C-alpha positions as CSV (number, residue, x, y, z in Angstrom):
1,X,1.9,9.4,13.3
2,X,2.4,5.7,13.5
3,X,5.0,4.0,11.2
4,X,4.3,0.6,9.7
5,X,6.3,-1.9,7.6
6,X,4.7,-4.7,5.6
7,X,6.6,-7.6,4.0
8,X,4.9,-8.2,0.6
9,X,4.1,-11.6,-0.9
10,X,3.9,-12.6,-4.5
11,X,5.1,-9.2,-6.0
12,X,8.3,-7.7,-7.3
13,X,8.3,-5.3,-4.4
14,X,9.4,-6.9,-1.1
15,X,8.3,-4.3,1.4
16,X,6.0,-1.4,1.9
17,X,6.6,1.4,4.5
18,X,3.9,3.8,5.4
19,X,2.5,6.0,8.1
20,X,-1.1,6.6,9.3
21,X,-1.9,9.8,11.2
22,X,-4.2,10.2,14.2
23,X,-7.1,10.9,11.8
24,X,-6.6,7.7,9.9
25,X,-5.0,9.3,6.8
26,X,-2.2,7.6,4.9
27,X,1.2,9.2,4.4
28,X,4.7,8.5,3.1
29,X,3.9,5.3,1.2
30,X,7.2,3.8,0.0
31,X,7.8,0.5,-1.7
32,X,11.1,-1.4,-1.7
33,X,11.7,-3.0,-5.0
34,X,9.3,-3.3,-7.9
35,X,8.5,-0.8,-10.7
36,X,9.9,2.4,-9.2
37,X,7.9,4.9,-11.3
38,X,4.6,3.2,-10.9
39,X,5.0,2.7,-7.2
40,X,6.0,6.3,-6.6
41,X,2.8,7.2,-8.5
42,X,0.7,5.0,-6.1
43,X,2.3,6.7,-3.1
44,X,1.6,10.2,-4.4
45,X,-2.0,9.3,-5.4
46,X,-2.9,7.9,-2.0
47,X,-1.1,10.6,0.0
48,X,-3.4,12.1,2.7
49,X,-6.4,9.8,1.8
50,X,-8.2,7.9,4.5
51,X,-6.4,4.5,4.9
52,X,-9.7,2.6,4.9
53,X,-10.7,4.2,1.5
54,X,-7.3,3.3,0.0
55,X,-7.7,-0.2,1.4
56,X,-11.1,-0.7,-0.2
57,X,-10.2,0.8,-3.6
58,X,-7.0,-1.2,-4.1
59,X,-8.1,-4.6,-2.7
60,X,-8.2,-7.3,-5.3
61,X,-6.2,-5.7,-8.0
62,X,-4.2,-8.3,-9.9
63,X,-0.9,-8.1,-11.8
64,X,-1.0,-10.3,-14.9
65,X,-1.6,-13.9,-13.9
66,X,-0.7,-13.3,-10.2
67,X,-3.3,-13.4,-7.5
68,X,-2.1,-10.1,-6.2
69,X,-0.3,-6.9,-7.1
70,X,1.6,-4.1,-5.5
71,X,-1.6,-2.0,-4.9
72,X,-3.3,-5.1,-3.5
73,X,-0.4,-5.7,-1.2
74,X,-0.9,-2.2,0.2
75,X,-4.6,-2.9,0.7
76,X,-3.6,-6.1,2.6
77,X,-1.2,-4.2,4.7
78,X,-3.8,-1.6,5.5
79,X,-6.4,-4.3,6.3
80,X,-4.0,-5.5,9.0
81,X,-3.8,-2.1,10.7
82,X,-7.3,-0.6,10.1
83,X,-10.7,-1.7,11.3
């Protein structure tokens, strides 16, 4: 499994750590900062799913008046490491 760290932009969370296995599945998503309960929920919901599917589902989600959100930041992180 490959480990990744992504520095977020425009959200309460400041960092996302995650792993992608050899089959392209997402594991151990952990946010630093932000709304702890909600972000733990995201991590559990996406556990074991294909990273590309998670990327496509979460891209473009906004938080209030912000242009991004914690789920969108995960999608952006996955876009950097998946084809």
